N, C-alpha and C positions, 0 to 999 in steps of 0.2 A: 492086497488092496490097501488103499490109503486109510490109515487109522481114523483120520478126520471124517471120512465118509461114514464109517461104521458108527462113530460118535454122533454124527448128524442123524443117522437112521434111528438110533436109540433115543436121542433127544426128541425127535419128532414123535416117536411112539409114546413117550412119556408125556409130551405136551398134549397129546390127544387123550390122555388118561387111560391108555391101553396097556395091558399086560402082555407078555410074550404069548400066552395061550390065546389071546384075542386075535392074534394075527391070522390064525388058521381060518377063522370064519370070514375074515376080510379078504384073504388071498388064496386059500386052499393049501397053503404051505404048512406043514406040520410044525408044532411047537418046537420039537427037537431040531428040525432043520433050521428054523428061524433062530433058535438059541445058538446053534453052532455058527450061523452067519454073524450074529452080533458079537460073539466072543472071538471067533477065528477069522472071519471074513472069507474072501475068495469065492463069492457066488458067481454063477454064470450071469451074463448080461440079461438074459431073459428072466431069470429069477429075481435079479435086482429090479428090473422094470415092474414085475408083478408086485413086489414088496412096496416099492415107491408108490405105485397106484393105490395100493391098500392103505397107505398112510396119507392119502389125499395130497400128494406132492408130485413134483416133476424132476426128472433128471435133465441137466443142462450142461452143455459144453460152453464154457465162458473163456474168452481169450484172457491170457495172463494179465495184460495191461488194462483190462476192464474189471477184474475181480474186486478191486478196491471200491469201484462205483456200486457194484451189487451189494457189497457189505455195508456201504453207507446207506443205501436204500433200505436194506433189511433192518438196519439199526436206527432208522428214522433220523439219520444225521443230516440228510439233505432236506432243506426246506423247499417245498414245492409251491410255486405261485398258482393262482387261479388259472392264468393263461397256460402255465405248464401242465396243470391238471387236464385242461381241455385237450392239449396236444397229446398227452399220455393216453387219454381215452380213445383218440382216433388212431394213434400209432405209438404204442408203449415202448417200442424198440428204437424209435427215432434217435439217431446219433450214438446209440450205445455201442455199436460195433464199428464206429468210425465211418465218416461219410454221411451223406444225406439220404433222404428217402429215395427209393427206386423210382 
């Protein structure tokens, strides 16, 4: 599994102020199983989805050519105008995957 994803999972857990033992009450996954995932990776997709939900997050498939836009958004590097905010409220994915609204 991509080390970056494992680092993101751990970072999200610590951002929420959670310890590895706290994951069990949020997901039903034992501390030992979670600890192994954080250190060694290679979870089943179903397990990964459960953990991500327990961390109040989402798994997403982002096209390579759009990753930089997502990173900019997450780092608040893109300044959003009021008009853009209104458009984002009605369709947050507009133009993100290339092309216009369906």
